[in-house]
C-alpha positions in Angstrom: 0.0 0.1 -0.3 1.0 3.2 -0.5 2.3 5.5 1.6 -0.3 8.4 2.9 1.5 11.8 2.6 -0.5 15.2 3.9 -0.5 18.3 2.2 1.8 20.8 5.0 -0.8 23.1 6.2 -3.4 20.1 6.5 -0.5 18.2 8.5 0.2 21.6 10.4 -3.0 21.9 11.4 -3.8 18.3 12.5 -0.5 18.6 15.0 -1.8 22.2 16.2 -5.4 19.7 17.0 -2.8 16.7 18.7 -1.2 19.1 21.0 -4.8 21.2 21.4 -5.9 17.7 22.7 -3.0 16.7 25.1 -2.9 20.2 26.5 -6.6 20.5 27.3 -7.4 16.4 28.0 -4.6 15.7 29.8 -2.8 19.2 31.0 0.2 17.9 28.9 2.1 20.1 26.9 3.0 18.1 23.3 6.0 19.0 21.6 5.3 19.6 17.9 7.9 16.2 16.9 6.6 14.7 19.2 2.8 15.4 18.2 4.1 14.9 14.8 5.1 11.2 15.4 1.9 10.4 17.0 0.1 11.2 13.7 2.7 9.3 11.3 2.0 6.4 13.8 -2.2 6.9 14.1 -1.7 7.4 10.0 0.3 4.0 9.6 -2.0 2.1 11.9 -5.1 3.5 11.4 -4.8 4.5 7.8 -5.0 1.3 5.8 -8.5 0.3 7.6 -10.0 4.0 7.5 -9.0 3.7 3.4 -10.4 -0.2 2.7 -13.6 1.3 4.7 -13.9 4.2 2.4 -13.5 2.0 -0.3 -16.3 -0.5 0.4 -18.6 2.3 1.6 -17.8 3.8 -2.3 -18.6 0.4 -4.0 -21.6 0.2 -1.8 -22.5 3.6 -3.8 -21.2 3.1 -6.9 -23.2 -0.2 -7.4 -26.3 1.9 -5.9 -26.1 4.3 -8.6 -25.5 1.6 -11.5 -28.2 -0.4 -10.6 -30.4 2.8 -10.9 -29.0 3.5 -14.1 -29.7 0.1 -15.4 -33.1 0.7 -14.3 -33.7 3.8 -15.9 -32.5 2.9 -19.3 -34.7 -0.4 -19.4 -37.4 2.4 -18.6 -36.3 4.1 -22.1 -36.8 0.4 -24.1 -39.8 1.0 -26.3 -42.6 -1.6 -26.0 -43.8 -3.3 -28.6 -47.2 -3.5 -29.3 -49.1 -6.7 -29.9 
């Protein structure tokens, strides 16, 4: 699987969120490097599961849309008179 690479702005924002979380919830000051390492750990451990779930959701949605399109195409067929 490919390595998940976040844009710098998004990564910086997530690191700030992690630091804020530790400060508010645990009363601990977490450095930028430690928060970045924690983010990398979570991406490595959680990323594949979240990615696979998103693909499964996408497959379901596309399947539903394809079925709907197929039904629409059948409704366009001309009916022969007897």
